C-alpha positions, 0 to 999 in steps of 0.5 A: 140293779137294772137287771132285777125286777122291781113288782109294784101292787097297785088298787086298780083304782090307781092304775089310771092315775097320771102315777101310773101314766108316768111310769107308762109315758117314761119306761126307761127310768123304770127299767124292771118295773113290773106293776100289777094290780091287785085287791088291796085290803088298805091303802094303794101300792104294795111295795113288799116286804111288808111296806104298803103306801096311802097316795092322797092328795093334800085336798083329800088329806086334809078333808079326811083329817076333819071328817074323822075316817083319816084316823081309822084309815092309818089304823087299818093300815098299820094293821095290814104290814110292817111299814105304812107311809103315806105321801101326800101331793101338793099344799098340806097346810094350803087354806081350805073351806072347812079345815081348821090347822089346829086339827090337822097338824096334831092329826099329823103330829098324832100319825107321826109321832104316836102311830109311827107312820112317815109323811111325804110331801109330794109335789105332783103325780110325777114325783110320787111315781119316781118315789114309789119305784125308787121305794120299791127298789131299795125294798126289795133289792137294796140301796146300790150306795150302802152306808152305815146305818143306825149310827150312835150304837147305845152301850147301856142295858136298857137303851142298847135292848131298846134299840137291838129290838127295834132292829127287828121289821116293822118294829119302831121306838115304842113297839120295841119298848112293848116288846121287852115289857112283854119278854123281860129282855132282847132275848126273851124277844128274840126267843118268841115263837110267831105265835107268842109275838102275835098276842103282843097288841100291835103285831100280826100274825104276818108281822109276826111272822116276819120277825121270825124269819128274819131271827132265823134266817141262814147268813147267806154270805152277805146276800139281802136275803 
């Protein structure tokens, strides 16, 4: 895997942060890293294959919740990619001026459970840099130690169809149910063209295109792509 190039597209505001400096200071730990700047419409890092990262300090995260801009940010991030992830550095639950712990907890619950956007805590910028590189490497090249994924396959028709559709890129359990309601069956979802998939609420043309790319791809003898 060390011969692979792992590209991370970062918003220009991130280039002089401690995250980027950590990559520069320890190049031997990030072999193959190709850091590029990109004017992302939202988020801080694009890791490829529709994965977009928003990075915030714990203080910025809680303040965004209290002044309500957080909810719009999450919505815009979700609409721009298949998989949105929040990385928050520091103690999210530490007491801060003008924050309400109940509102913070409810916002985190809404983001993770209702919106399907994971929140990944990080103790420092250096840890974030290492985590981003690991994420980008797995997104672009897979994991060097394959493990059995999605164990406990359901056999009943209802849960079985949800399980199948949820395997598409960018589709969580809630979106799988929406797609099944729209097309009537897993077979209907798999047969739908891009333009019909993109008519479903919450699925962009880009996301629909990625879904069809996976469904229509020829099996390449076990390689990832």
